N, C-alpha and C positions, 0 to 999 in steps of 0.2 A: 510577429504575426505570420501564420502559415496561410499560404494560398491554397485553394481547393486542390486536393491531390498530392500536396507536399507532405513529407513525413518529418517527424522529430523523435528523439529518444531521450531517456533519462535512466539513471540508476536508482533502484529502490532498495532501502535497507529496512529490514524488519527487526525490531528489538523489543524485549520486554521492558516496560516502563519501570525504572528503578524508584520512582517517586511513590509507588504504591506501598513499599515496605518489604521487609524480608519474609513476611508471612505468606506471600503469594505462592500458590501451588499450581504447578504446570505438569499434571500427571500424564498427559498424553498429547496427541496431535490431532488436527482436523484438516481435511483437504477441502479446498475451495477452488472454484474455477472462474470467479468474477471478482473484480475489484471496482468499488465505486469511486469515481474521481470527480471532484467538484472543480470545474474550470473557474478561473478568476471571475468574480462578479456574477456567478451563476448560483442558483438555488436548487437546481435539479442536477443530480449526478449523471455522468456518462458511465455506462457499464463497459469495462474493458475486460476482455477475456484474458485471464492470467491463471494458469493451472499451477497451484503451489500448495505446500503443506506448511502449517504454522502451529505454534504451541497452543494447546487448549488449556487456558488458565482458569481456575475457579475463583481466584481472588487476584485481581489485577487485569491489565489489558496490554495488548500489543500496540506498539507505536510504529507507524510507517514514515520514514523520512524519504523525501524525493530530492534528488540532486538537480542541478540546473538542466534545462532543456537544451539539447544540442541538435543542430540541423542534420537531416539525413536519417536513414534507417540504421538500426544498431547492427 
């Protein structure tokens, strides 16, 4: 549990989901600046500013894996 004003960090890995099949087409990329994060036991996401480019897939989807939270800023 973080106290007000404390920081934590984690590593994010973005990967195309292989369960969709080999027919997935990712012809380009899309830039985004926000990531929706659902904290444990919450139903409303927190918006985290994160400027990144990801694959733009027409069939399939991207999966985001989050590593363990570590204390302190990255």
